[in-house]
MDTraj code that builds the backbone (N, CA, C; nanometers):
import mdtraj as md
import numpy as np

residues = "MET ALA HIS LYS LYS GLY THR GLY SER THR ARG ASN GLY ARG ASP SER ASN SER LYS ARG LEU GLY VAL LYS ARG TYR GLY GLY GLN VAL VAL ARG ALA GLY SER ILE ILE VAL ARG GLN ARG GLY THR GLN PHE HIS PRO GLY LYS ASN VAL GLY CYS GLY SER ASP TYR THR LEU TYR ALA LEU ILE ASP GLY VAL VAL THR PHE GLU HIS LYS ASP ARG LYS ARG GLN LYS ILE SER VAL TYR SER PRO GLU GLU THR ALA THR ALA VAL THR ILE".split()
xyz = np.array([
    [0.9591, 3.7810, 11.5694],
    [0.9357, 3.7466, 11.6753],
    [1.0243, 3.7477, 11.7646],
    [1.0417, 3.8223, 11.9072],
    [1.1651, 3.8271, 11.9591],
    [1.1640, 3.7073, 12.0600],
    [1.2870, 3.6634, 12.0685],
    [1.3087, 3.5387, 12.1615],
    [1.3549, 3.5544, 12.2837],
    [1.3725, 3.6489, 12.3447],
    [1.4026, 3.7358, 12.4892],
    [1.2727, 3.8053, 12.5180],
    [1.2580, 3.8339, 12.6492],
    [1.1517, 3.8998, 12.7315],
    [1.2111, 4.0491, 12.7138],
    [1.1243, 4.1109, 12.6916],
    [1.1519, 4.2717, 12.6923],
    [1.1656, 4.2779, 12.8308],
    [1.1998, 4.4215, 12.8886],
    [1.2128, 4.4646, 13.0071],
    [1.0731, 4.4754, 13.0650],
    [1.0724, 4.4620, 13.1791],
    [0.9415, 4.5124, 13.2600],
    [0.7917, 4.4245, 13.2364],
    [0.8264, 4.3013, 13.1642],
    [0.7260, 4.1925, 13.1563],
    [0.7149, 4.0816, 13.2377],
    [0.8243, 4.0796, 13.3577],
    [0.8040, 3.9753, 13.4335],
    [0.6967, 4.0238, 13.5174],
    [0.6099, 3.9556, 13.6068],
    [0.4951, 3.9620, 13.7126],
    [0.5534, 3.9056, 13.8325],
    [0.6749, 3.8416, 13.8488],
    [0.7268, 3.8053, 13.9614],
    [0.8261, 3.9354, 14.0575],
    [0.9118, 3.9066, 14.1135],
    [1.0202, 3.9579, 14.1424],
    [0.9861, 4.0698, 14.2668],
    [0.9066, 4.0280, 14.3458],
    [0.8425, 4.1326, 14.4955],
    [0.8170, 4.0295, 14.5968],
    [0.8467, 4.0876, 14.7318],
    [0.8044, 4.0007, 14.8438],
    [0.7934, 4.1114, 14.9638],
    [0.7284, 4.0905, 15.0383],
    [0.7020, 4.1653, 15.1694],
    [0.7868, 4.1769, 15.2559],
    [0.8290, 4.2590, 15.3648],
    [0.9019, 4.2473, 15.4419],
    [0.9025, 4.1505, 15.5567],
    [0.9624, 4.0881, 15.6384],
    [0.9095, 4.0083, 15.7145],
    [0.8816, 4.0655, 15.8534],
    [0.8150, 4.0272, 15.9613],
    [0.7159, 4.0650, 16.0111],
    [0.7701, 4.0458, 16.1522],
    [0.8812, 3.9700, 16.1757],
    [0.9560, 3.9321, 16.2852],
    [0.8445, 3.8832, 16.4205],
    [0.7672, 3.7770, 16.3824],
    [0.6913, 3.7397, 16.4714],
    [0.7603, 3.6394, 16.5513],
    [0.7168, 3.5947, 16.6391],
    [0.7847, 3.4517, 16.7524],
    [0.7515, 3.5138, 16.8926],
    [0.8125, 3.4052, 16.9753],
    [0.8609, 3.4227, 17.1177],
    [0.9995, 3.4841, 17.1023],
    [0.9796, 3.5993, 17.2048],
    [1.0773, 3.6833, 17.2381],
    [1.1700, 3.6170, 17.3633],
    [1.0961, 3.5744, 17.4603],
    [1.1130, 3.5695, 17.5874],
    [1.0640, 3.4475, 17.6205],
    [1.1566, 3.3484, 17.6358],
    [1.1088, 3.1995, 17.6829],
    [1.1004, 3.1421, 17.8398],
    [1.0398, 3.0643, 17.8593],
    [0.9751, 3.0021, 18.0042],
    [1.1274, 2.9926, 18.1124],
    [1.1211, 3.0771, 18.2272],
    [1.2255, 3.0599, 18.3009],
    [1.3169, 3.2166, 18.2919],
    [1.2869, 3.3008, 18.1749],
    [1.3419, 3.3929, 18.1508],
    [1.2803, 3.5317, 18.2424],
    [1.3729, 3.6234, 18.3048],
    [1.3302, 3.7091, 18.3724],
    [1.2861, 3.8540, 18.2647],
    [1.1918, 3.8986, 18.3318],
    [1.1543, 3.9969, 18.2357],
    [1.0933, 4.1105, 18.3173],
    [1.1111, 4.2249, 18.2334],
    [1.0449, 4.3685, 18.3406],
    [0.9366, 4.4070, 18.2715],
    [0.8192, 4.4770, 18.3636],
    [0.7063, 4.5343, 18.3218],
    [0.6914, 4.5934, 18.1522],
    [0.6284, 4.5702, 18.0648],
    [0.5957, 4.6295, 17.9400],
    [0.7190, 4.5293, 17.8472],
    [0.7870, 4.4556, 17.8880],
    [0.8799, 4.3555, 17.7682],
    [0.7612, 4.2862, 17.6981],
    [0.7981, 4.2862, 17.5496],
    [0.7138, 4.2000, 17.4687],
    [0.7382, 4.0747, 17.4928],
    [0.6611, 3.9303, 17.5228],
    [0.7116, 3.8045, 17.5357],
    [0.6838, 3.7358, 17.3905],
    [0.5607, 3.7629, 17.3451],
    [0.5474, 3.6980, 17.2085],
    [0.4674, 3.7973, 17.1291],
    [0.5056, 3.8146, 16.9846],
    [0.4616, 3.8917, 16.8887],
    [0.3765, 3.7597, 16.7650],
    [0.2745, 3.7881, 16.7517],
    [0.1906, 3.6784, 16.6951],
    [0.0611, 3.7474, 16.6083],
    [0.0123, 3.6355, 16.5038],
    [-0.0882, 3.6822, 16.4381],
    [-0.2007, 3.5897, 16.4961],
    [-0.2973, 3.6501, 16.5604],
    [-0.4211, 3.5607, 16.6308],
    [-0.3574, 3.5273, 16.7871],
    [-0.4265, 3.4400, 16.8245],
    [-0.4009, 3.3898, 16.9652],
    [-0.3540, 3.2632, 16.9746],
    [-0.2287, 3.2283, 16.9207],
    [-0.1824, 3.0986, 16.9184],
    [-0.1335, 3.0668, 17.0996],
    [-0.0828, 3.2124, 17.1671],
    [-0.0875, 3.1861, 17.3335],
    [-0.1707, 3.3046, 17.3429],
    [-0.2120, 3.2201, 17.4717],
    [-0.3342, 3.3152, 17.5300],
    [-0.2514, 3.3835, 17.6399],
    [-0.3197, 3.5273, 17.6778],
    [-0.2410, 3.5615, 17.8159],
    [-0.2941, 3.5135, 17.9437],
    [-0.1998, 3.4868, 18.0521],
    [-0.2181, 3.4368, 18.1734],
    [-0.2304, 3.5372, 18.2293],
    [-0.1753, 3.5303, 18.4035],
    [-0.1707, 3.5857, 18.4730],
    [-0.0495, 3.6882, 18.4723],
    [-0.0854, 3.8108, 18.4817],
    [0.0311, 3.9264, 18.4801],
    [0.0688, 3.9813, 18.3334],
    [0.0003, 3.9325, 18.2255],
    [0.0275, 3.9177, 18.1069],
    [-0.0920, 4.0247, 18.0104],
    [-0.0536, 4.1267, 17.9676],
    [-0.1415, 4.1900, 17.8610],
    [-0.1123, 4.1389, 17.7412],
    [-0.2524, 4.2032, 17.6480],
    [-0.2720, 4.1624, 17.5054],
    [-0.2641, 4.2718, 17.4360],
    [-0.1853, 4.3266, 17.3416],
    [-0.1998, 4.4226, 17.2796],
    [-0.3147, 4.4034, 17.1491],
    [-0.3390, 4.5111, 17.0740],
    [-0.4460, 4.5244, 16.9704],
    [-0.4227, 4.4186, 16.8191],
    [-0.2816, 4.4062, 16.8768],
    [-0.2370, 4.3016, 16.7455],
    [-0.1910, 4.1912, 16.7932],
    [-0.2414, 4.1386, 16.9069],
    [-0.2262, 3.9867, 16.9937],
    [-0.0959, 3.9817, 17.0560],
    [-0.0148, 4.1054, 17.0630],
    [0.1215, 4.1057, 17.1212],
    [0.1193, 4.0658, 17.2679],
    [0.1655, 3.9829, 17.3296],
    [0.1475, 3.9690, 17.4654],
    [0.3008, 4.0223, 17.5241],
    [0.2704, 4.0862, 17.6219],
    [0.3690, 4.1653, 17.7105],
    [0.3190, 4.1327, 17.8653],
    [0.4363, 4.1721, 17.9280],
    [0.4642, 4.1471, 18.0670],
    [0.3670, 4.2956, 18.1362],
    [0.3013, 4.2698, 18.2516],
    [0.2571, 4.3605, 18.3317],
    [0.3204, 4.3581, 18.4442],
    [0.4096, 4.2844, 18.4900],
    [0.4878, 4.3095, 18.6237],
    [0.6470, 4.2496, 18.6102],
    [0.7199, 4.3154, 18.6602],
    [0.8755, 4.2464, 18.6842],
    [0.8528, 4.1118, 18.7304],
    [0.9110, 3.9966, 18.6584],
    [0.8844, 3.8558, 18.6857],
    [0.9412, 3.7604, 18.6041],
    [0.9294, 3.6357, 18.6102],
    [0.9410, 3.5218, 18.5629],
    [0.8531, 3.4882, 18.4722],
    [0.8868, 3.4425, 18.3379],
    [0.7755, 3.3956, 18.2273],
    [0.7810, 3.2590, 18.2430],
    [0.6310, 3.1865, 18.2581],
    [0.6055, 3.0700, 18.2401],
    [0.5159, 3.0328, 18.1314],
    [0.5473, 2.9093, 18.0460],
    [0.4352, 2.8715, 17.9723],
    [0.3772, 2.7463, 18.0442],
    [0.2073, 2.7749, 18.0169],
    [0.1646, 2.6758, 18.1088],
    [0.0091, 2.6314, 18.0144],
    [-0.0192, 2.5348, 18.0032],
    [-0.1034, 2.4899, 17.9544],
    [-0.2812, 2.4910, 17.9884],
    [-0.3398, 2.5515, 17.9129],
    [-0.4722, 2.6425, 17.9562],
    [-0.5943, 2.5282, 17.9355],
    [-0.5482, 2.4398, 17.8308],
    [-0.6395, 2.2853, 17.8256],
    [-0.5710, 2.2249, 17.7024],
    [-0.6221, 2.1403, 17.6597],
    [-0.5330, 2.0335, 17.5661],
    [-0.4902, 2.1176, 17.4439],
    [-0.5512, 2.1801, 17.3985],
    [-0.5351, 2.2663, 17.2743],
    [-0.4308, 2.4241, 17.2944],
    [-0.4853, 2.4843, 17.3889],
    [-0.4324, 2.6417, 17.4194],
    [-0.3159, 2.6257, 17.5400],
    [-0.2538, 2.7346, 17.4903],
    [-0.1119, 2.7553, 17.5893],
    [-0.1366, 2.8809, 17.6260],
    [-0.1008, 2.9229, 17.7358],
    [-0.1180, 3.0253, 17.8229],
    [0.0285, 3.0775, 17.8561],
    [0.0427, 3.1902, 17.8612],
    [0.1850, 3.2390, 17.9065],
    [0.1415, 3.3267, 18.0396],
    [0.2025, 3.3226, 18.1256],
    [0.1914, 3.4108, 18.2396],
    [0.3375, 3.4625, 18.3172],
    [0.3228, 3.5679, 18.3851],
    [0.4474, 3.6296, 18.4469],
    [0.4258, 3.6291, 18.6089],
    [0.5344, 3.5593, 18.6871],
    [0.4923, 3.5432, 18.8260],
    [0.6147, 3.6343, 18.8661],
    [0.6062, 3.7210, 19.0087],
    [0.6824, 3.7824, 19.0715],
    [0.7864, 3.6841, 19.1193],
    [0.9253, 3.7244, 19.1573],
    [0.9995, 3.6399, 19.1960],
    [0.9643, 3.5935, 19.3535],
    [0.8448, 3.6733, 19.4218],
    [0.8204, 3.6114, 19.5704],
    [0.7390, 3.4934, 19.5256],
    [0.6407, 3.4959, 19.4021],
    [0.5579, 3.4030, 19.4025],
    [0.6180, 3.2613, 19.3444],
    [0.7255, 3.2998, 19.2428],
    [0.7962, 3.1925, 19.2080],
    [0.8793, 3.1036, 19.3076],
    [0.9383, 3.1917, 19.4036],
    [1.0067, 3.0966, 19.5286],
    [0.8819, 3.0211, 19.6140],
    [0.7640, 3.0358, 19.6729],
    [0.6564, 2.9914, 19.7289],
    [0.6514, 2.8636, 19.6244],
    [0.6103, 2.8875, 19.4982],
    [0.5966, 2.7621, 19.4237],
    [0.6952, 2.6733, 19.4311],
    [0.8128, 2.6748, 19.4132],
    [0.9182, 2.5822, 19.4123],
    [0.9065, 2.4989, 19.5642],
    [0.9037, 2.5907, 19.6643],
    [0.9249, 2.5270, 19.7909],
    [0.7878, 2.4270, 19.8235],
    [0.6737, 2.4519, 19.7777],
    [0.5685, 2.3820, 19.8162],
    [0.5846, 2.2567, 19.7161],
])
top = md.Topology()
chain = top.add_chain()
for i, resn in enumerate(residues, 1):
    res = top.add_residue(resn, chain, resSeq=i)
    for name in ("N", "CA", "C"):
        top.add_atom(name, md.element.get_by_symbol(name[0]), res)
traj = md.Trajectory(xyz[None], top)
């Protein structure tokens, strides 16, 4: 009886490639239209104002502007993009 495993007998030794998910642009960062903000599986973050959602739930900017993370309700967060004019008026009020 062999006391060492023969070649090819192991069932381990493989792994999938990482999918590079996560937040790509954080709150306060300036983005251009089409920039990916978050890559995710499912809607951990929901699209807000001026943010689109791809078929794989990727959130991306629809306009040039500044990223903001907001609370939709107790559990859900939404991501919006505001133009520089909108952010300037929001700060002065």
